[in-house]
C-alpha positions in Angstrom: -0.3 -0.2 -0.1 2.9 2.3 0.9 4.2 1.9 -2.9 1.0 2.8 -4.0 0.8 5.8 -2.1 4.9 7.1 -2.9 3.4 6.3 -6.5 -0.3 8.3 -6.3 2.4 11.1 -5.2 4.6 10.9 -8.0 2.1 11.2 -10.8 0.0 13.9 -8.7 3.3 16.1 -9.1 2.9 16.6 -12.9 -1.2 17.4 -11.7 0.1 19.9 -9.2 2.1 21.4 -11.8 -0.9 21.9 -14.4 -2.6 23.7 -11.2 0.1 26.2 -10.7 -1.5 28.7 -12.7 -4.7 28.2 -10.5 -3.2 28.9 -7.1 -4.7 32.3 -6.3 -2.0 33.2 -3.6 1.8 31.6 -3.9 3.4 33.2 -1.4 1.9 32.1 2.4 3.0 32.6 6.2 1.6 30.0 8.4 2.4 29.8 11.9 3.0 26.9 14.8 4.6 26.4 18.1 7.4 24.8 19.5 5.5 21.4 19.8 6.3 18.4 18.0 2.8 17.6 16.8 3.7 20.8 14.3 5.7 18.2 12.5 3.3 18.3 9.3 3.8 21.4 8.3 7.8 21.5 8.9 8.0 18.5 7.2 5.9 19.6 4.3 8.3 22.6 4.3 11.7 20.5 4.7 10.9 18.2 2.2 9.6 19.7 -0.5 5.6 19.0 -0.3 4.7 22.6 -0.3 6.9 23.1 -3.2 5.3 20.2 -5.3 2.1 22.2 -5.4 3.3 25.4 -6.2 3.7 27.4 -3.0 6.3 29.9 -1.8 5.5 29.2 2.3 7.2 31.0 5.1 7.2 28.8 8.1 7.1 30.8 11.9 7.6 30.1 15.1 5.6 32.1 17.0 7.1 33.0 20.1 3.7 34.5 22.1 2.3 30.8 23.0 -1.4 30.4 21.5 -3.2 33.9 21.7 -0.7 35.2 19.6 -1.0 32.5 17.1 -4.6 33.1 16.8 -4.6 37.1 17.0 -2.1 37.0 14.1 -4.4 34.4 11.7 -7.5 36.8 12.8 -5.4 40.0 11.8 -4.1 38.0 8.2 -0.3 38.0 9.4 -0.5 34.3 9.4 -2.5 32.9 6.2 -2.7 29.1 8.0 -1.8 27.9 11.2 -1.2 25.3 13.6 -3.9 25.4 16.3 -5.7 23.5 18.9 -9.0 21.6 18.3 -11.1 24.0 19.9 -9.4 27.3 19.2 -11.2 28.0 15.7 -14.5 26.8 17.4 -13.9 29.3 20.4 -13.1 32.3 17.9 -16.0 31.4 15.7 -18.2 31.6 19.1 -16.5 35.0 19.8 -15.0 33.7 23.2 -11.4 33.6 21.9 -11.1 36.2 19.3 -13.8 37.3 17.0 -13.5 35.8 13.9 -15.5 32.7 11.8 -12.0 30.3 11.9 -12.4 27.2 10.2 -10.4 23.9 10.8 -9.3 22.5 7.4 -7.7 19.3 8.2 -6.6 17.9 11.8 -2.8 17.7 12.4 -2.5 14.4 14.6 -4.3 12.4 17.4 -3.0 11.9 20.9 0.2 13.8 21.6 0.2 15.0 25.4 0.8 14.1 28.8 0.1 15.2 32.8 3.3 15.7 34.4 4.0 16.6 37.9 7.2 17.2 39.9 8.9 15.1 42.8 7.2 16.6 45.8 4.0 16.3 45.3 4.2 13.0 43.5 5.8 11.8 46.8 2.8 13.3 48.8 0.5 11.2 46.1 2.5 8.1 46.8 2.0 8.1 50.3 -1.8 8.1 49.5 -1.8 4.9 47.8 -0.7 6.3 43.8 1.1 3.4 42.1 2.9 5.1 39.2 3.5 2.2 36.7 -0.5 2.2 36.6 -2.0 2.5 32.9 -4.1 4.3 32.9 -3.5 6.2 36.3 -6.3 7.6 37.6 -6.3 10.9 40.0 -8.0 9.0 43.2 -4.1 9.5 45.2 -4.5 13.6 44.2 -7.8 13.2 45.4 -7.1 12.4 48.9 -4.1 14.4 49.2 -6.8 17.4 48.1 -9.1 16.1 51.1 -6.9 16.0 53.6 -5.8 19.1 52.9 -8.7 20.7 53.0 -9.4 19.3 56.6 -6.1 20.3 57.6 -6.2 23.5 56.5 -10.4 24.7 56.5 -10.7 27.9 55.8 -7.7 28.8 54.9 -7.2 25.9 52.2 -4.5 27.0 49.6 -5.6 25.3 45.8 -2.9 23.7 44.3 -1.8 25.2 41.1 -1.4 23.5 37.6 -0.5 24.6 34.3 -2.0 24.2 30.5 -1.7 25.9 27.5 -4.9 27.7 26.8 -8.2 28.1 28.2 -10.0 26.4 24.7 -7.1 23.7 24.3 -7.6 20.0 24.9 -4.7 19.8 27.6 -6.9 22.4 30.1 -10.3 20.2 29.0 -7.8 16.6 29.4 -6.5 18.0 32.7 -10.2 18.6 34.0 -11.4 15.3 32.8 -8.7 13.7 34.5 -9.1 15.4 37.4 -13.0 15.2 38.2 -13.2 11.6 37.2 -11.9 11.1 40.9 -14.2 13.7 42.2 -11.9 16.7 42.5 -13.6 20.1 41.5 -10.7 22.0 39.8 -11.7 25.5 40.2 -12.3 25.0 43.9 -9.8 22.6 44.4 -7.1 23.7 42.0 -5.8 27.0 40.4 -5.1 26.0 36.2 -3.2 28.7 34.8 -1.9 28.8 31.1 1.3 28.8 30.1 3.2 28.9 26.6 4.2 25.2 26.0 8.0 25.5 26.3 7.7 27.6 29.6 6.1 24.6 31.1 9.3 23.0 32.7 10.9 26.2 34.0 7.6 27.4 35.8 7.7 23.5 37.4 11.4 23.7 38.3 10.6 27.5 39.9 8.0 25.8 41.9 5.1 28.3 40.6 3.2 25.1 39.3 2.8 21.7 41.0 2.4 19.9 37.5 1.1 20.4 34.2 -0.2 19.3 30.9 1.2 20.1 28.0 2.3 18.2 24.1 5.6 16.7 23.8 8.7 17.5 24.0 7.9 19.4 27.0 7.2 16.3 29.4 10.2 14.7 28.2 12.1 17.4 29.1 11.2 17.7 32.7 11.4 13.5 33.1 14.9 13.5 31.6 16.2 16.1 33.6 14.9 14.1 36.6 12.8 17.2 38.1 9.3 14.7 38.2 7.0 12.1 35.6 4.5 11.9 33.3 1.5 10.4 34.8 -0.5 10.1 32.3 -0.9 10.6 28.2 -4.1 11.9 26.6 -3.8 8.7 24.9 -4.3 7.1 28.4 -7.5 9.4 28.9 -9.3 9.3 26.0 -7.7 6.7 22.7 -7.0 8.6 20.3 -8.2 11.7 20.5 -8.2 15.0 18.2 -5.3 17.2 19.2 -4.1 20.0 17.0 -5.7 20.9 13.7 -4.9 23.6 10.4 -6.5 26.6 10.9 -7.4 29.3 8.3 -10.3 32.3 7.8 -13.1 31.3 6.0 -12.8 34.8 4.4 -9.2 33.1 3.1 -11.1 30.2 1.8 -14.0 31.8 -0.2 -11.1 34.1 -2.1 -8.3 31.3 -2.3 -10.1 28.3 -2.6 -7.3 26.4 -4.9 -4.8 28.1 -2.7 -6.5 26.2 0.7 -6.6 22.9 -1.3 -2.6 22.9 -2.1 -1.6 23.5 1.4 -3.8 20.6 2.3 -2.7 17.8 0.1 1.3 19.5 1.3 0.6 19.1 4.3 -1.7 15.8 4.5 1.3 14.2 2.1 3.7 15.5 4.8 1.1 13.2 7.2 1.4 10.2 5.4 5.4 10.7 4.9 5.6 10.7 9.1 3.5 7.7 9.5 5.1 5.5 6.5 8.0 4.5 8.4 9.7 4.6 12.3 12.9 6.1 10.1 10.9 8.8 9.1 10.2 9.4 12.1 13.6 9.8 13.1 14.2 12.1 10.3 11.6 14.6 11.9 13.0 14.2 15.0 16.5 15.5 13.5 14.7 18.3 11.6 12.4 19.4 14.1 15.8 19.7 16.7 16.8 22.5 14.8 16.7 25.9 16.6 14.0 27.8 14.0 11.6 24.9 15.0 10.8 22.9 18.0 14.9 23.6 19.5 15.2 20.2 21.6 17.4 17.7 21.6 17.0 14.7 19.4 17.2 12.3 22.1 14.3 14.1 23.7 12.2 14.2 20.5 12.9 10.6 20.1 11.5 9.7 23.1 7.7 10.5 21.8 8.0 10.5 18.1 9.7 7.1 17.6 7.3 5.1 19.5 8.3 5.2 22.9 7.3 7.3 26.0 9.1 7.5 29.3 6.9 8.2 31.8 9.1 8.4 35.0 12.2 9.8 35.9 15.0 7.1 36.1 13.4 4.5 34.1 13.3 3.0 30.8 10.5 3.8 28.5 7.6 1.8 27.3 6.3 0.8 24.1 3.9 3.6 23.1 3.4 3.3 19.8 0.5 5.8 18.8 1.6 8.6 21.1 1.8 10.8 17.7 -0.6 9.6 15.2 -0.5 12.1 12.2 -2.0 9.6 8.8 -3.2 6.3 10.3 -6.4 5.6 11.6 -7.9 8.4 9.9 -6.0 11.1 12.2 -6.2 13.8 9.6 -9.8 13.9 8.9 -11.6 16.6 10.9 -14.6 14.9 12.6 -17.8 16.9 13.3 -18.2 14.9 16.1 -14.8 15.5 17.6 -15.1 19.0 17.0 -18.5 19.1 19.1 -16.6 17.5 22.1 -14.6 20.6 22.5 -18.2 22.8 22.3 -19.8 20.5 25.4 -16.4 21.0 27.0 -16.8 24.6 26.8 -19.9 24.2 28.2 -19.0 22.0 31.3 -16.6 24.7 32.4 -18.8 27.8 32.0 -16.9 29.3 29.0 -20.2 30.1 26.9 -23.1 31.5 28.5 -25.2 31.3 25.8 -27.5 28.3 24.8 -26.6 27.5 20.6 -27.3 25.0 18.3 -24.3 22.5 18.6 -24.2 21.2 14.8 -24.8 24.0 12.9 -21.7 25.5 15.2 -19.5 22.9 14.2 -20.3 22.5 10.5 -19.5 26.2 10.3 -16.3 25.2 11.3 -14.7 22.0 10.3 -14.7 21.3 7.1 -15.2 17.4 6.5 -16.5 18.2 2.8 -13.3 19.9 1.7 -10.9 17.8 3.1 -12.5 15.1 1.2 -12.0 16.8 -1.9 -8.4 16.9 -1.8 -8.5 13.6 -0.3 -9.6 11.9 -3.4 -6.6 13.6 -5.2 -4.3 12.4 -2.6 -5.3 8.9 -2.2 -6.0 9.3 1.5 -9.1 6.9 3.0 -11.9 8.6 4.3 -13.9 7.1 7.0 -17.8 5.9 6.3 -19.1 9.2 8.1 -17.9 13.0 9.6 -19.9 11.4 12.7 -19.0 9.1 14.8 -18.9 7.9 18.6 -16.3 7.3 20.8 -15.7 5.2 23.8 -17.0 2.4 22.2 -14.3 0.7 20.3 -10.8 -0.7 21.4 -9.3 2.8 19.9 -11.5 5.0 20.9 -11.7 4.2 24.8 -12.5 7.0 27.5 -10.2 6.1 30.8 -13.7 6.1 32.9 -15.6 4.2 30.3 -17.5 6.9 29.1 -19.4 7.4 25.6 -19.7 10.1 23.6 -22.4 10.3 21.1 -23.0 13.3 19.9 -26.7 12.7 19.5 -26.3 13.1 23.4 -24.3 15.9 23.3 -26.3 18.2 25.9 -26.5 15.2 28.3 -23.3 14.0 28.4 -22.3 17.7 29.5 -24.3 17.2 32.8 -23.4 13.0 32.8 -20.9 14.0 35.4 -21.6 15.1 38.3 -19.3 17.9 38.4 -19.8 20.8 35.6 -19.5 24.4 36.3 -22.1 25.0 33.3 -23.6 28.6 32.8 -26.7 27.1 30.6 -29.0 25.2 31.8 -29.9 22.0 30.4 -33.6 22.7 29.5 -32.3 25.5 27.5 -29.6 23.5 25.7 -31.5 20.9 25.0 -34.4 23.4 23.3 -31.6 25.2 20.9 -30.5 21.5 19.8 -33.3 19.0 18.7 -31.2 17.8 16.0 -30.1 14.0 15.0 -27.3 12.8 13.0 -26.6 9.5 11.6 -22.9 7.9 13.2 -21.3 5.3 11.7 -18.4 3.4 13.1 -14.7 3.4 11.0 -12.6 0.4 11.1 -9.0 0.5 12.4 -6.7 1.1 9.6 -3.2 1.1 9.4 -2.8 2.4 5.8 0.0 4.2 5.3 2.9 2.2 7.4 4.1 1.0 10.4 4.4 4.6 12.3 1.6 5.8 15.1 -0.1 2.2 14.6 -0.6 0.3 17.9 0.3 -3.1 15.8 1.8 -4.7 13.4 -1.1 -6.7 12.2 -3.4 -3.7 11.7 -1.1 -2.5 8.9 -2.3 -3.4 5.6 0.8 -3.9 3.4 
C-alpha cells in the first residue's frame, strides 16, 4: 500500500504542476508553536511538499504562545496556523477572538502528557498512588486534596497547575482526569495558562505542581529527573483529536485552490510521517533545529519513535500511538470530534448562552473540503463525519464513558461535576437535531508508525 501511495504522490506532481496557474496566492505565512505535533507543517516545508504544489511558504515559530497564533490568524498576518482543536470553534463563538475560523484538517491524534513534580508525586504515593499503573487515575490526588482541605480549613490554598490555553485539549484533559475522581478543578486547584516551552521552567521554579502539555515539554522534565509523566492523553482518551490546521473562512472563499494546495502538501507530509519509523527519526532531527522545536534529538525521539518515558530514571515504555499523523483517519476533521470541544466549553462555563452545536461545528470543521483533497491524494476517508467515541478498542475513555453526539447535552451534565452557565433545558431546546453516526474500522494503510500493532498494518 505504501508503494501505491508513493506512486500516487509522484503522479500528482504532474497534476500539481498543471494547477499552478490556479493557485490564487503563492506566497504564504504559516505559524506554529514549538511542539512535536507541528511536524506535518515542518515536514511539508523541509521535504518539498509545499514546493510541489507551487507554494512559497514561510513557516514561522510563534513566540507569543497560542494567543499570539490566534491573533495573527485573525489579523491575516498568518494565512494558516498550527492550532489547538478548540481554537477555531471558540473564535467563531466569540470567546477566543471574534472571527469565523475554520479547521480544514486534523494534524494529529494524541501527543500530550500530564507531568507532576517530584514533591507532589511523593505526597500522592503516600495516598496509595502506583505511578506504574496505566492508565493512572487521579484518586491519590483527590485523597491528598481532601486531607489538605481538612488540615487548612478556610485557609485552604488550592494547588496550582499549568495548561497551554483555556480552550486547549490540555485544559479539558487535565480537568477530565481530575474530575473523574471527584476533584472540582476550580475549587480544589488553580489552573493557569503558560506557553508550552515555559512549562518545565515554571515547574522547576515552583510556580506550579504539574502541568498538561504536548511534547517535548513532558520528556524534558522526565529526563532532567525533576518529575514524571503520570498519564498521557492517549491513556485518558485513546486517539483523541489534538491539533488542527486553521485559517479564516473568508481566506478559503477568496483562495480555494491555494487552500487545497496547502492541505495536499500537509496531508502528504502526514502520510510521510507515518510511513516508517525511520522517517520519524529523520523528523526528530529536523525538528531539533533552533528555528523549529529547538530540543535535543534524544528528547524528541522519546515520543516520536514509538516509545514514551513516563517516569524519571526508568526505561521508556512502548507507546506507538503517542503520535498518530495519518493512520486511523488522524488527518480527518470529524464533526463529532469538534463537537466534543463545544461540550467541554459548556461543562466548564466558557459559553454563557445556548447555541445549536451542530450548526456551529458545521460552520467550523470542513470534512467536505477535506474529502475533495483526500481524493486527489489517495487518502482513505472514514464512512461518516459523525461517530461515537468510547465504544471501540481504539477510542476508549479511561472512565468508560461514551461520547455520542446525539446525546451531546446529556453528556455535558453526565459527570456530576460541571460549571455550566447554561441550563440543560435551554440547551435541549436549542439542540433538537439528530445525526447518523457510523463507526470507522481501525486501519493503518500508510505504514507502521503511529500504529498500535503490526498486524493492523495494511501492506
